[in-house]
Steps between C-alpha positions, in 0.01 A plus 500: 500500500422145610333453837551199720224563755193430290337158462472306179122469478364204306154352452531300824626780730292782350222450758754529784641829370157643417390426859813673633412816306161485678673464841433128542756226567421160351637155585458160343343220704495130422158335499627141486362269767742476792704805397330841498827693541529863392815597312681800360648582239209420266534166320263296289552195723538433873869486596413265788294226334535592130125525449381733227177562694604841633301824520558867568388631839532837672759534775427708808816707459647430845845350544792465737861574419688175443840642396650805335812660359574867450621559145754781478608454138309389193607612155190377314258778403307634688623335822809720523275797571324316783797389710510430780187285500382197696469179299297255706318172522168522681274222619143569399221426750377234254833315526711565191815706510569763239791719400424869523624832630433653842430873486437777753709332770841597635760224474548509877128425553495179291437185703437138403128431551394865491148548360476652154223594261501509122515827310503536122766723348390635162763474229493674165572283199608779269717373221458132585183411312237569765356293778173339595342818632330761290771738396774238513581507873578231751462469875760303692413349839733626774454485877522749784447481877138479616 
């Protein structure tokens, strides 16, 4: 059965997904003079100044909740077995915003600006060709209250 929750790892993003398996969140940062902005999702160029002088850097893993929605229905495998879940955008301490999921938090406790910390949810890649980790697994960054 096809899965719609696993990344398509390529030569460029492999380092990002390998770091996630190790429990590390990476960002890209522009090194162009006068820019220096960190961004996420990983790209080979800076989305602010278009410079290709960008590097990987570790993120601290702290964020604040920017917005969220509780998903009550999703027919794509394996999301149907996870509903309800909290799809969210968080603002990382380094500046970029990223789409993610908030876990271990009751819907009634969610608040804009609440502090969150990254957690890595291991995902098996059985039947989908394997992932970057030894044994074919992935780790997906999700966030939970501090």
